[in-house]
N, C-alpha and C positions, 0 to 999 in steps of 0.2 A: 723625596721620601715617601713612602706611604703613609697615609692617616687612616684612622678609624672612621668612616662613615657616618657613624653616631657620634661620637664626642669631642673629634679632631685631633687627637692625641696622636704622637709618636712615638708615644709609650707602650709597647703589646708586646706578650709572649707568641712565640711564636708554636704549633700544635702540629706539626707535619702538614703532609702534600696529601690532597684526597682528588683524584680525576686529576691530575695535572696543577691544581691552581692550590698556593698557600694557606693553612686553615693556622687560627688564632686561638690563641683561651678566651671564654669568656664569650663575648660577641663572634658569631660563628661568620664571618667574613672575611673574601676571599681576593685576593690578585692575584690576574691571569700573568705576569709575566714572574718568570721564574729562572733561577741563573745566573751566569756570566752578563757584562752588558753585552750589544752588540759591536760597541767599537773595539772592546776585549778582543772579541771573538776574528772581529775583521785582520785585527795586527795581527793576531796569532798565526790566520792562514797566511800572512802576506811574507810573514818571516820565513814562514814554513817553505812557500814556496819558490822562496830565494836561498834553499838548501839549507838551512837551520833545522837543528834535530830538538824533538822536544825538551828535553832537558834544558837547554841553550835558551830555548823560548819561552819557556816556566822560566826560568833565572832572570829574563829580560822584563819580563812583563810581573814577575814578582807574585808567581800563582805556583801551584803544585805542577808537579811533569805528569800528575793523572790529567789535571785541568786542562792542561795544555793539549796532551794528547785527544779527551772527548773533543 
């Protein structure tokens, strides 16, 4: 889990994305990884190559069908 680089707290509030990096309120620091974990993406791709549809993949991975499509 991400931590504040200044106080090491795990409790912070998101304030949008700027130049592909997640921004947080109060202290302006960024994390470079945005989106779903690589394992989830890899699993979705494998299921797609096995012939499953996007909605089936989404149900199996417990994500939205839009996420499975992307």
